[in-house]
N, C-alpha and C positions, 0 to 999 in steps of 0.2 A: 504494500500500500504506500502511496506517495505521502510526502510530509504534509501536515496541516500547519499553515503559517499564519500566526495572528497579525493583524494590522492594528496598531495601537495609536492612541492619541499621542502625538509627538510633544516634545518639550522644546519650545523655541525661546531661548533667553533664560536668564537667571531667575526671573520672577514669575514665569508662567506656571500656573497651578491647574488650569482647566481650559478647555476649549469648547466651542459650540459648532456643531455641524451646520454649515450654510447650504452646501449643495454637493451632491455626488455627481461626478462627471462620468462615472462608469456604472452600469447596471449589473445586478446579480447575473452571473453566468458569463460576463464579459471576459475575454482573454486579455490580460494586461501584461505589459512589459515593464521591467525595472525602469523607473524614471517617468512613466506615464503620469499625466495629471490625473489624480484620483479623486480628491475631495477638497473643497474649500472649507477652511476652519477659521473661525473668528476667535481671537484672543482679546484680552483687555487692551492690548497694544495696537494690533493691526489684524487684518484678514489676509490670509495667505493660502496658496494652493499647496496641499500635501501631495508629494509625488510617491508613487508606488515604490516601496523599499525593495521589493522582489517581484519577479514575474510569475505568472500562473493564471489560474482561473479564479475570479472573484466569486466565490461560492455563496458567501453570506455578507449582507450589509447589516451589521448589528446596531449601529448608532444611526438613528433616523434624523432627517433634517429638523433643525431647531433644538435638538437634544444637546445638553451640556454635560460633559463628562470630565473627570479628572485626568491629568497627565498619566499615561500608561494604560488607561482603560482600553478594553477591546472595542474597536469600532467596525472591524470587518474581518473576514477570514478568506484566505487563499488556499486552495487545495485542488488536487487532481480529480478527474472524473471517477476514479476508482474508489474514492472515499465516499461512503454512503451518507445519506442525509441523517441517519440515526447516529453515526459516528460524529458528524458535525454537531449535532445537538448535544452530545455528551461533552465534546471539546468546549463548546461555548459555555455550557453549564458549569463545568469544572473550572474554567478560567475565571469566570465571574465569581464563583464561590471562594476561590483562593486569592483573588486579587485584593491587595491592600494599598489604597492610595497613599502616595508619599514614600512608600518603601521600595517600589519597583517601577521606575519611570521609563524603562526600555531605552530606546535611542534618545540621547538627551544632550542638548547644548548646555544643560545645567551642570554637566561634568566639568565645565570651565573652572580651573583652579585659579583663584584670584589672590594676588599678593601685592605688597608694596615694595618698590625698589628704590634705593638711594642712588640717584643718577645725576652726577655733576652738581650736587647740592640741592636738587629737587627730589621730592617724593613723587614717583610715577607709579600709577596702578597698572598692573599687568595681569592679563588672563591667559592661561595656557591650557591646551588640550591636545590630545593625540599622542601617539607613540612613534618610535622610530628614531634611528640615529642619522638619518639623512638631513638634507638641507631644510630647515624650518621655513614656514611662511609667516611673514609679519603683516598684520593688517592695521591700517590707520584710518580712523573715522574722519568725518567732516566737521565743519563749524557748528558749535553748540551740541555736538553729539557725544557719544562715548562708545566703548567696546560693544555695547548691546546693539548698536546699529548693524552688527554683523550676525544677528541672531539666526537668520535664515541661511547663512553661508558657512558657519563654523563647522557644522557636522560634515558637510561635503568635503571641506578642506582637511579636516582632522582624520577622515578615512584614508587620506593619501599621505599626510605629513603631519608633523607636530606644528601646532598653530600658536603664535604669540600675538595677542590682541593688546594694543597699547592705548591707554587714555592719554591723549596729547596734553601738554601743559595747558592749564586753564579749563580743563574739561574733566567730567566724571569724578573719579576719586583721586586724581593727580593734583599736584601743587597748582595753585592759581597764578603763579608767577610765570608770565609769558615773556618777560623782558621787553624787547622792542617789538615783539610780535612778528618778526621777520621769518621767512622760510628758513633762513640759515640758522636762526636760533632754535626753531622747532626741530629741524633736521638734526642739529647737534644733540638735542634732548633725546631723540630717538637713538642716535649713535651711543650716547652715554648710557642709555638704558640697556642696549644690547651688550655693551662692554661689561656692565654690572652683572648681566646674566651669563657672560662667557660665551656669547653667540658670535660666530664669524659670518660666513657667507649665508645669504638669505634669499628666498623668494619674497618679493615685496608687492603689496597691493594697497591702494589707497583710494579714498573717495573724497571728491570735492577739495576742500582745503587739505585734507590728508593726502589726496593724490598729488597736489602741488608740492607738499612736503616730501612725499615719496620720490617725485621727480628730482627735487633738489638734492636729496640724499644720493640718488643714483648717479646724478651728474657729478657730484663731488667725489664719489668712490665707485665708479662703474664696475670694477673688478669684483666688488663684494656682492653685487646683485645678480643672482642667477636668472631671474626673470622679473619683469615689471609689468603690473597690470594697473591701469589708471581708470577709475570710474568717475564720469562727470567731472573731469579735472578743472579746477579753478586756475586762472591766470595763464591759460594756454592761448595760442593764436586764435582769434575769432571769438573768444569768450569775453564776457564782462559781468562782474559780480553785481547782483541786484542790490542796490542801496536800499530800496524799499523793503526787501526781505531782511537784510542784515540789521537795519535800524529798527525794524518792527520787532525782531527777536530780542534785540538789546533792550529796548524801552518797554516792552509789554510786561506788566506786573501781574496780570490775572489771566486765567486760562481763556476766557472769552476774548480778551484782547489779543492773545497769542494765536488763536485759532486761524484767522485768515492768512497769516504769514506761514504757518506750518502747512496749511492746505496748498500753498504754492509749491511745496516740495513734490507733490504727487500729481500724476495724470488723473487719478481718481481721488478727489478730495474727500470722499466718504470714508477713505481708509484712516483718516485722522480720528482717533478715539479720545474720549474724555480722559482716560488714564494716561495716554501719551502726553496730553497737554499738561495734566497735573504733575507728571514726572518732570517735565521741562520747567514748570514754575518752581517746583521744589529745588531743582538744581540751580536756578537763577537766584534763589534766595540765599545760597551759600556765600559766606564771606569771600570777597575777592572776585566773584564770577562776573559781575556787571563790568567792573573795571577791565578784567581780562578780555571779555568779549568786545568791549568798546575799542580796545587797542587793536585787536584782530580785525574788527570791522573796518576801522579807519585804514588799516594796512591793505585790506582787500579792495576797498572802494577806490583808494588812490592808485591801486595796481603798482605799488612801489617796487615790488619784487618781480614784476612781469618781464621787463626788458632783459634783465640778467638771466632769468630762467629760460626765456625763449632762445637766447643766444647759446646757452649751455646745453640745451636739449640735444644738440648734435654730438655731445660727448657720450650719449646713451646709445649703445649699439642697436637695441631693439626694445619695443614696448607694445603692449596691446592697450588701446584706448577704447573704453566702452562708453557710449554716449547716446543721448536721445535728442532728437530734433525738437522735442516738446519741452525741453528743460527751461523752466522759468527762472532759475536761480543763477546760472552762469551762461546759459545759452549753449549753442552747438559749436564745438571746436571747428576750426578751418582745417580739414584733413589735408588739403593741398599745401598748407604752410608748415606741416610737420616734417621732420627728417624722414628719409627713405625707409629706415628701419621701423617706423611706427605704423602699426596696423590699426585702423579705426573700424569698430564694429558698432553698427547702429541698432539700438533696441527700440522696437515699436511698442506702443501701449504703456510707456513709462515716462515719468518726468525726470526729476533730479535724483530719484532714488531707485534706479533700475535693479539694484541688488536686493531690494525689498519687494518691489512691484513685479519683477520678472526674475525671481530668484533662480529658478531652474535654468534659464538661459545664461544668466551670469555665472552660476556655479559651474556650468559646463566649461565656460571660458577660463574661469579661475583654476579649475582642476587641470585643464589642458595645458596651462602655462607651467605647471609643475613638471611636465615631461613624463 
């Protein structure tokens, strides 16, 4: 008899405890392949599509549309045609009888091990996940974000390599000292963090401001970067940082004031949730955050680092740029103005956050860069 494979409520990010089934994309009896879009799941943060972790026949849909279940709970069953309905009934009954929420979360980004590192006089928060002695992949978030912005990407990367997610200065759990806010300062903070961790050569990925920092890092030390993936990069040829968005985020003090600016991040503004906004408000109330974001905002709006970065991009032998033509925050990069080794991949149906809105497409590109 073939294996019976449980499909379980995933855990995306450190704080996810439950999810709500929004829509099944496959019907019972459908033959599915690993990576197929299986079901839309809503969390307190965002709605995302859950891809099939394994191929086979979807024999049972256990969790129905609108049902809310804890992380790790059974939502479906994959099995071969030689497994009887009676055996499936027994499997589902036994799973649900023995499942204990919070004790067995299955595949989980919650496995991210978070610690603080003393890096060049700054405290930098770092999250690590994945095994292996090979080249690790380092991910850098964007303006006003943190390592949790990679919640839909960490698992895919960690299946192939060890992952290091860094909260940039001024963000998340890291020191709020951003110095002059320049790309050079932020790139040095990344370098100091990796030195403190004893990490040498890396795969490097960044989003928005983090992509610009990643490019600066790679241009300064190209031999250290095995691959470079840049998502919606700021300060690239053809782009311009939205002063409306940046100032709105800096000055908004309440969730309702913040909402219209956060909605600019997405092609589908309905993805913005109350919890997402409340988390940003809590972060902005931390000591030093408003000053740090103001410095970074001014630096981005003035494009003070753009000219030197664009000149130095030619020092980078190759990079993958992931972008959307519907990006309201930095706009679309000018592919023709980039060095020959840069490949631009356009993502449809996404705004400034393709790694959240089209995680499956972006994950395939991120993993492909690892070789």
